[in-house]
C-alpha positions in Angstrom: 6.6 3.1 -10.0 4.0 5.8 -10.7 0.9 5.1 -12.7 1.8 7.7 -15.3 5.2 6.0 -15.9 3.5 2.6 -16.3 0.9 4.0 -18.7 3.7 5.5 -20.8 5.5 2.1 -20.8 2.3 0.4 -21.9 1.8 2.8 -24.8 5.4 2.4 -26.0 5.5 -1.4 -25.8 2.1 -1.7 -27.4 3.2 0.5 -30.3 6.4 -1.5 -30.7 4.3 -4.7 -30.8 1.9 -3.3 -33.5 4.8 -2.0 -35.7 6.7 -5.3 -35.5 3.6 -7.4 -36.2 2.7 -5.2 -39.1 6.1 -5.3 -40.7 6.1 -9.1 -40.3 2.8 -9.4 -42.1 3.8 -7.1 -44.9 7.1 -9.0 -45.4 5.2 -12.3 -45.8 2.3 -11.0 -48.0 2.5 -11.3 -51.8 2.4 -8.2 -53.9 -1.2 -7.8 -55.3 -2.9 -5.3 -57.4 -6.2 -3.5 -56.8 -8.1 -6.4 -58.4 -6.6 -8.9 -56.0 -7.1 -6.8 -52.8 -10.7 -7.9 -52.2 -9.7 -11.6 -52.4 -6.8 -11.0 -50.0 -9.1 -9.1 -47.7 -11.6 -12.0 -47.7 -8.8 -14.4 -47.0 -7.7 -12.3 -44.0 -11.3 -12.0 -42.8 -11.8 -15.8 -43.0 -8.5 -16.3 -41.2 -9.7 -14.0 -38.4 -13.0 -15.7 -38.1 -11.3 -19.0 -37.4 -9.4 -17.5 -34.3 -10.7 -17.6 -30.8 -10.9 -13.8 -30.1 -11.5 -12.2 -33.4 -12.2 -8.7 -32.2 -8.7 -8.3 -30.7 -7.2 -8.7 -34.3 -8.8 -5.5 -35.6 -5.5 -3.6 -35.2 -3.8 -6.0 -37.6 -6.0 -4.6 -40.5 -5.5 -1.4 -42.4 -7.3 1.7 -41.0 -9.8 1.7 -43.9 -11.0 -1.9 -43.1 -11.3 -1.6 -39.3 -14.8 -0.2 -39.2 -16.2 -2.9 -41.4 -14.5 -5.5 -39.4 -15.9 -4.1 -36.1 -19.4 -4.0 -37.6 -19.3 -7.5 -39.0 -17.6 -9.3 -36.1 -20.0 -10.6 -33.4 -17.3 -10.5 -30.8 -17.0 -6.7 -31.2 -20.7 -6.2 -30.3 -20.5 -5.7 -26.5 -24.0 -6.0 -25.0 -23.1 -4.3 -21.8 -22.6 -0.6 -21.6 -24.5 2.4 -23.0 -21.8 3.2 -25.5 -20.2 1.0 -28.1 -16.7 2.2 -27.7 -15.3 0.0 -30.5 -17.7 1.6 -32.9 -16.8 5.1 -31.7 -13.1 4.4 -31.9 -13.0 2.7 -35.4 -16.1 4.0 -37.2 -17.3 7.3 -35.7 -13.9 9.0 -35.5 -11.3 9.1 -38.3 -8.3 6.8 -38.0 -5.8 9.6 -37.8 -7.4 10.7 -34.5 -6.9 7.4 -32.8 -4.3 8.8 -30.3 -6.8 11.6 -29.4 -9.5 9.0 -29.1 -7.4 7.0 -26.6 -6.6 10.1 -24.6 -10.3 11.1 -24.4 -11.1 7.5 -23.4 -8.5 7.7 -20.6 -10.1 10.9 -19.3 -13.6 9.3 -19.5 -12.2 6.3 -17.6 -11.0 8.5 -14.8 -14.4 10.2 -14.7 -16.1 6.7 -14.4 -13.8 5.9 -11.5 -14.8 9.1 -9.8 -18.5 8.1 -10.3 -17.8 4.7 -8.8 -15.9 6.1 -5.8 -18.3 8.9 -5.1 -21.4 6.8 -5.4 -19.9 4.1 -3.1 -18.5 6.4 -0.4 -21.3 9.1 -0.3 -24.4 7.1 -1.0 -23.9 3.3 -1.0 -21.9 2.9 2.2 -23.9 5.4 4.4 -27.2 3.7 3.4 -25.7 0.3 4.3 -24.6 1.8 7.6 -28.2 2.9 8.2 -29.6 -0.5 7.3 -27.1 -2.3 9.6 -28.0 0.1 12.4 -31.7 -0.5 12.0 -31.1 -4.2 12.0 -29.1 -3.8 15.3 -26.0 -5.6 13.9 -22.8 -5.7 15.9 -19.7 -4.0 14.4 -18.1 -7.4 13.8 -21.0 -8.6 11.7 -21.5 -5.3 9.9 -17.8 -5.0 9.2 -17.5 -8.3 7.3 -20.8 -8.0 5.6 -22.3 -4.5 4.9 -19.1 -2.5 5.3 -17.2 -5.0 3.1 -19.9 -4.7 0.5 -19.8 -0.9 0.7 -16.0 -0.6 0.4 -15.7 -3.3 -2.2 -18.7 -2.4 -4.3 -16.7 -1.1 -7.3 -14.5 -4.2 -7.4 -17.5 -6.6 -7.0 -19.7 -4.9 -9.6 -16.8 -4.6 -12.0 -16.0 -8.3 -11.7 -19.7 -9.2 -12.2 -19.8 -7.0 -15.3 -16.6 -8.5 -16.6 -17.9 -12.1 -16.2 -21.0 -11.2 -18.3 -18.9 -11.6 -21.4 -16.4 -14.5 -22.0 -13.8 -12.3 -23.6 -13.7 -9.8 -20.7 -13.5 -12.4 -17.9 -9.7 -11.7 -17.9 -10.5 -8.2 -16.7 -12.1 -9.6 -13.6 -9.3 -12.1 -12.9 -6.7 -9.4 -13.5 -8.5 -6.8 -11.4 -9.2 -9.0 -8.4 -5.7 -10.6 -8.3 -4.1 -7.3 -9.2 -6.0 -5.4 -6.6 -5.2 -8.1 -4.1 -1.5 -7.7 -4.7 -1.8 -3.9 -4.7 -3.6 -3.7 -1.4 -1.6 -6.4 0.4 1.7 -4.8 -0.7 1.5 -1.1 -1.6 -1.4 -0.2 0.8 -0.2 -2.4 3.7 3.4 -1.3 3.1 2.4 2.4 3.1 0.5 1.9 6.4 3.7 0.4 7.9 5.8 3.3 6.6 3.4 5.9 7.9 2.8 4.3 11.3 4.9 1.3 12.4 2.8 -0.8 14.8 2.2 -4.3 16.2 -0.5 -6.0 14.2 -3.2 -8.1 16.0 -1.9 -11.6 15.8 -5.0 -13.8 15.6 -7.1 -11.6 13.2 -4.1 -11.2 10.9 -3.4 -14.9 10.7 -7.1 -15.7 10.2 -7.4 -13.2 7.3 -4.2 -14.3 5.6 -5.2 -18.0 5.8 -8.7 -17.4 4.4 -7.3 -15.3 1.7 -4.7 -17.9 0.7 -7.5 -20.5 0.6 -9.6 -18.2 -1.7 -6.6 -17.6 -4.0 -5.8 -21.3 -4.2 -9.4 -22.1 -5.0 -9.6 -19.5 -7.7 -6.3 -20.8 -9.1 -7.7 -24.3 -9.4 -10.8 -23.0 -11.3 -8.6 -21.1 -13.7 -6.3 -24.1 -14.1 -9.1 -26.4 -15.0 -10.7 -23.8 -17.2 -14.3 -24.5 -15.9 -16.5 -24.4 -12.9 -19.8 -26.1 -12.1 -22.7 -24.9 -10.0 -21.8 -26.9 -6.9 -18.3 -25.6 -6.9 -19.5 -22.0 -7.3 -21.9 -22.4 -4.3 -19.1 -23.9 -2.3 -16.9 -21.0 -3.3 -19.5 -18.5 -2.0 -20.0 -20.5 1.2 -16.3 -20.0 2.0 -17.2 -16.4 2.8 -20.0 -17.6 5.0 -17.5 -19.7 6.9 -15.2 -16.7 7.2 -18.0 -14.5 8.6 -18.9 -17.2 11.1 -15.3 -17.4 12.1 -15.1 -13.7 12.7 -18.3 -13.7 14.8 -17.2 -16.7 16.9 -13.7 -15.3 17.4 -15.1 -12.0 18.4 -17.5 -13.7 20.9 -14.7 -15.7 22.4 -12.5 -12.6 22.7 -15.2 -10.6 24.3 -15.9 -13.3 26.9 -12.1 -13.6 27.7 -11.9 -9.8 27.9 -14.9 -9.7 30.2 -13.5 -12.4 32.5 -10.1 -10.6 32.5 -11.8 -7.4 33.4 -13.6 -9.1 36.3 -10.3 -10.5 37.5 -8.7 -7.1 37.4 -11.5 -5.7 39.4 -10.7 -8.3 42.0 -7.0 -7.1 41.8 -5.7 -10.3 40.2 -4.4 -9.3 36.8 -3.4 -6.3 34.6 -5.6 -6.0 31.5 -3.0 -4.2 29.4 -1.1 -7.3 28.7 -4.1 -9.1 27.3 -5.4 -6.2 25.3 -2.2 -5.7 23.4 -2.3 -9.1 21.7 -5.6 -9.2 20.0 -7.5 -6.0 20.8 -8.1 -5.0 17.2 -10.4 -6.7 14.9 -13.4 -5.4 13.0 -14.7 -3.7 16.1 -13.6 -0.3 14.9 -15.5 0.2 11.6 -14.8 3.6 9.9 -18.2 3.7 8.1 -20.2 2.9 11.2 -18.4 5.0 13.8 -17.7 8.6 14.5 -21.3 9.6 15.2 -20.6 11.2 18.5 -17.7 13.2 17.0 -20.0 14.4 14.2 -22.7 15.4 16.7 -20.2 17.3 18.9 -18.9 19.1 15.8 -22.4 20.1 14.6 -23.4 21.2 18.1 -20.8 24.0 18.1 -22.7 25.5 15.1 -26.2 24.9 16.4 -28.1 28.2 16.8 -29.1 29.2 20.3 -32.6 30.3 19.3 -35.0 27.9 17.5 -35.0 28.4 13.8 -37.0 26.6 11.1 -36.1 26.7 7.5 -38.7 27.0 4.7 -39.3 24.1 2.3 -37.4 25.9 -0.5 -34.5 26.7 1.8 -34.3 23.0 2.9 -34.2 21.9 -0.8 -31.5 24.4 -1.7 -29.3 23.6 1.3 -29.6 19.9 0.9 -28.5 20.1 -2.8 -25.3 22.0 -1.8 -22.5 19.4 -1.5 -19.9 22.0 -0.3 -19.4 22.3 3.4 -18.2 25.9 4.1 -16.4 24.9 7.3 -14.5 22.1 5.6 -13.8 24.3 2.5 -11.9 26.8 4.6 -9.7 24.1 6.1 -8.8 22.2 3.0 -5.9 22.7 0.5 -6.3 24.3 -2.9 -5.9 20.8 -4.6 -8.9 19.5 -2.7 -10.9 22.6 -3.6 -10.2 22.2 -7.3 -11.2 18.5 -7.3 -14.3 19.4 -5.3 -15.4 22.0 -7.9 -14.9 19.5 -10.7 -17.0 16.8 -9.1 -19.7 19.1 -7.6 -22.0 18.9 -10.7 -21.9 15.1 -10.4 -22.6 15.2 -6.7 -25.6 17.5 -7.3 -27.0 15.0 -9.8 -26.5 12.1 -7.4 -28.1 14.1 -4.6 -31.2 14.6 -6.8 -31.5 10.8 -7.5 -30.2 8.9 -4.4 -31.6 9.4 -0.9 -29.2 9.1 2.0 -30.1 8.2 5.6 -27.6 9.1 8.2 -28.2 7.5 11.6 -25.5 9.6 13.2 -27.5 12.8 12.8 -30.4 13.8 15.0 -32.9 14.1 12.1 -31.2 11.1 10.3 -30.7 13.4 7.3 -34.4 13.8 6.7 -35.0 16.4 4.0 -38.7 16.4 3.3 -38.8 18.2 -0.2 -35.7 16.4 -1.5 -36.8 13.0 -0.2 -40.2 13.4 -1.8 -38.4 14.3 -5.0 -36.4 11.1 -4.6 -39.5 9.0 -4.9 -39.9 10.4 -8.4 -36.3 10.3 -9.6 -35.0 7.1 -8.0 -37.4 4.7 -9.7 -36.8 6.4 -13.1 -33.0 6.1 -12.6 -33.4 2.4 -11.8 -35.5 1.8 -15.0 -33.2 3.8 -17.3 -29.9 2.5 -16.0 -30.6 -1.1 -14.9 -28.6 -3.5 -17.2 -27.4 -0.6 -19.3 -30.8 0.8 -20.1 -32.3 -2.5 -21.3 -35.8 -1.5 -19.9 -35.7 2.1 -20.9 -37.9 1.4 -24.0 -39.8 -1.5 -22.5 -43.5 -1.4 -23.3 -46.0 -3.1 -21.0 -48.1 -5.4 -23.2 -46.6 -3.4 -26.1 -48.7 -0.3 -25.3 -47.7 1.5 -22.1 -44.0 2.5 -21.4 -42.5 1.2 -18.2 -40.8 4.5 -17.4 -44.1 6.4 -17.6 -45.7 3.9 -15.1 -42.8 4.4 -12.7 -43.1 8.2 -13.1 -46.8 8.2 -12.3 -46.2 5.9 -9.3 -43.5 8.1 -8.0 -45.6 11.2 -8.3 -48.4 9.5 -6.4 -46.1 8.3 -3.6 -44.3 11.7 -3.4 -47.6 13.5 -3.0 -48.7 11.2 -0.2 -45.4 11.5 1.7 -45.3 15.3 1.3 -48.8 15.8 2.6 -48.4 13.3 5.6 -45.0 14.5 6.9 -43.4 17.7 8.2 -40.0 19.3 7.6 -38.8 18.8 11.2 -39.6 15.3 12.1 -38.7 12.2 10.0 -41.5 9.6 9.6 -41.3 6.1 11.1 -40.7 4.6 7.7 -37.7 6.8 7.0 -35.4 3.7 7.1 -37.1 2.6 3.9 -35.4 5.5 2.2 -32.1 3.9 3.1 -33.2 0.7 1.3 -34.3 2.8 -1.7 -30.9 4.6 -1.7 -29.1 1.3 -1.4 -30.9 -0.1 -4.5 -30.4 3.0 -6.6 -26.7 3.4 -5.8 -26.2 -0.3 -6.4 -27.8 0.1 -9.9 -25.7 3.2 -10.6 -22.5 1.4 -9.5 -23.3 -1.6 -11.7 -24.0 0.7 -14.7 -20.7 2.6 -14.2 -18.8 -0.7 -13.7 -20.2 -2.0 -17.0 -19.0 1.1 -18.8 -15.6 0.7 -17.2 -15.4 -2.9 -18.5 -16.5 -2.0 -22.0 -14.1 0.9 -22.2 -11.2 -1.2 -20.9 -12.0 -3.8 -23.5 -11.8 -1.2 -26.3 -8.5 0.1 -24.9 -7.2 -3.4 -24.8 -8.1 -3.9 -28.5 -6.7 -0.5 -29.5 -3.4 -0.9 -27.6 -3.1 -4.6 -28.4 -3.1 -5.4 -24.6 -4.7 -8.4 -23.0 -7.6 -7.9 -20.6 -5.6 -9.4 -17.8 -2.9 -6.7 -17.9 -5.6 -4.0 -18.1 -7.3 -5.5 -15.1 -4.2 -5.7 -13.0 -3.2 -2.1 -13.8 -5.9 0.3 -14.7 -8.9 -1.4 -13.3 -7.1 -2.6 -10.1 -5.6 0.9 -9.5 -8.9 2.7 -10.2 -10.8 0.5 -7.7 -8.1 0.4 -5.0 -6.7 4.0 -5.0 -9.6 5.2 -2.8 -8.9 2.4 -0.3 -5.2 3.3 -0.4 -5.7 6.9 0.6 -8.4 6.1 3.2 -6.3 3.4 4.9 -3.2 5.7 5.0 -5.3 8.5 6.4 -6.7 6.1 9.1 -3.1 5.0 9.9 -1.9 8.6 10.3 -4.8 9.3 12.6 -3.4 6.6 14.9 -5.5 3.6 13.9 -3.0 1.4 11.9 -4.6 -1.8 13.1 -7.9 -0.7 11.6 -6.2 0.1 8.4 -4.4 -3.3 8.1 -7.6 -5.1 9.0 -9.4 -3.3 6.1 -6.6 -4.2 3.7 -7.0 -8.0 4.2 -10.7 -8.3 5.2 -12.1 -6.4 2.3 -10.2 -8.2 -0.5 -11.5 -11.6 0.7 -15.0 -10.4 0.2 -14.1 -8.8 -3.2 -12.6 -12.0 -4.6 -15.1 -14.5 -3.3 -18.2 -12.5 -4.2 -16.8 -11.0 -7.3 -15.9 -14.3 -8.8 -18.7 -16.3 -7.2 -21.6 -14.0 -8.0 -20.2 -13.4 -11.5 -20.0 -17.1 -12.3 -23.4 -17.7 -10.7 -25.1 -15.1 -12.8 -23.3 -16.3 -15.9 -24.6 -19.9 -15.2 -28.2 -18.6 -14.8 -27.8 -16.6 -18.1 -26.4 -19.5 -20.2 -27.9 -22.4 -18.3 -24.5 -24.1 -18.3 -21.1 -24.1 -16.6 -18.7 -21.2 -16.8 -15.7 -21.6 -19.1 -12.6 -19.6 -18.4 -10.6 -18.6 -21.4 -6.8 -19.1 -21.0 -5.0 -15.8 -20.6 -1.6 -17.4 -21.0 1.5 -17.1 -18.8 0.4 -13.8 -17.3 -2.4 -15.3 -15.3 -0.1 -17.8 -13.6 2.4 -15.0 -12.9 -0.4 -13.0 -11.4 -1.7 -15.9 -9.2 1.8 -17.0 -8.2 2.8 -13.4 -7.2 -0.3 -13.0 -5.1 0.2 -16.4 -3.4 3.9 -15.6 -2.8 3.1 -12.2 -1.2 0.6 -13.9 1.2 3.0 -16.7 2.1 5.8 -14.2 2.7 3.5 -12.1 5.0 2.4 -15.3 6.7 6.0 -16.2 7.5 7.7 -12.8 8.0 5.1 -11.1 10.2 5.1 -13.8 12.9 8.9 -14.0 12.8 9.0 -10.3 13.4 6.7 -10.8 16.4 3.8 -9.2 14.5 5.5 -5.8 14.5 5.3 -4.1 11.1 8.1 -1.5 10.7 9.4 0.6 7.9 11.7 -2.0 6.6 8.8 -4.4 6.1 6.8 -1.6 4.3 9.7 -0.9 1.9 10.0 -4.7 1.2 6.3 -4.8 0.3 6.5 -1.9 -2.1 9.6 -3.2 -3.8 7.9 -6.6 -4.1 5.0 -4.9 -6.0 7.4 -3.0 -8.3 9.2 -6.2 -9.2 5.9 -8.0 -9.8 4.6 -5.2 -12.0 7.8 -5.3 -14.1 7.7 -9.1 -14.5 4.0 -8.9 -15.5 4.6 -6.3 -18.1 7.6 -8.1 -19.6 5.5 -11.3 -19.7 2.6 -9.5 -21.4 4.9 -8.3 -24.2 6.6 -11.6 -24.7 10.0 -10.7 -23.3 9.5 -13.4 -20.6 8.2 -16.8 -21.8 8.7 -20.5 -21.4 10.8 -22.4 -24.0 
């Protein structure tokens, strides 16, 4: 089922719900004149103020009263995000343009997803790779820590932003559970369809077991409706146990492989039999490998005679995001998308430094890196927590942004005068740390905008946050992983793709829910209360648990060989789940 068809179905069903509800209200309202309308309006307002989620009832009012309702209802004042989308939809634009407003919001939502994906893939993940390389971490440790954070940054930051407001917590639950089902069914099924293969037995069982434990623990917290500090810390420590398990299993496997290799050298055994059972784990990490290939590729275009660019040429070339060699090989669709996102890439290149350990110069660009010392601190101040500190005054007299600007100018002048264009300084790795911080702040700001925008769409379309999370938010955050995993499988690395499917979502769920709850506890100085999202939450949790149990049973029975039949089964399972979830959301499936 395509995303366009599902969106069309959502619009039709939500319109049907609004019309039926409105006719029911009109049929039960007494006929009143103009003099009695104000009292009726006050009665409706008092009735709405007695409900749990007052802002979601704005569509039940007439178009003329929606703006006043949004202005006077505290639940409609979203603290996170630069734009108050509810105010834009119901106050700034006329009511007859609501369909156009929703369409423009959908386009803006796609643009925000592009920002999330581009910042994570081109800036956040490479800087994490450079940090892990400078720390001399093994691929196993880097894969389940830094690489998992890089690939799951949109999901984690979206969940943290959603947990910052009680009424949007359903977005986080829906997104994390929905993305889990999407990745373990559609993405894993697509990998099996593209490249049937034999999955590594022990890593697969390990990941599925840990993920089932994480899902069950999350289900218990939702069922009880609350969580305390000790349980949240235990929830986060489950990922620490997972990382230790990966490290220990990799250590045991390497020792067994080494002893087997020694035996083969003595002519005792054949290593191919052992290597086929458990040779794939997180040893092959896409974000941390490929350096030799990149160096060989660039060496073909390296000039024979020494040539040094001027400072201005270095600045202009480093701000060009288009690779002419890649441009000629790509399709017209890729070129159109590249042209559309080029202005955004240029802005990000001006603000976020990137350190690439696979290049000889580690991507040292002296004029641009000096400029980063000016722009990066300003971006952090102006975007951190949706611009909260943009107008902050130090002791009520000196603006914070001006202090960061002066400090950046001072550091930039020192670096520019003490370095050269050809040789990166010893402290170049610190630019990776700076790029990591700036890209994390940008991802967090974009995630907050996504959450605020989805909350407005839920109000306007009369949809729950859970269904928006399991559809729009889950698809937007997972579609990049889907294409990358399928591409990796087509290139002949299906085990790497399936490992990324299960390993990443464990990190996303444990850190997304755990850090979100922890920050909310620090903010409110109390436990976190989960608002009940109805039957849909249990359908979501049950479907994810059922998909994991089926994988845990079917894959070993098929001798860990994932073929096209299993891929079709997973995709059909997701289509059935999505249909049941939508029917549950619109009340066509219910208990009693």
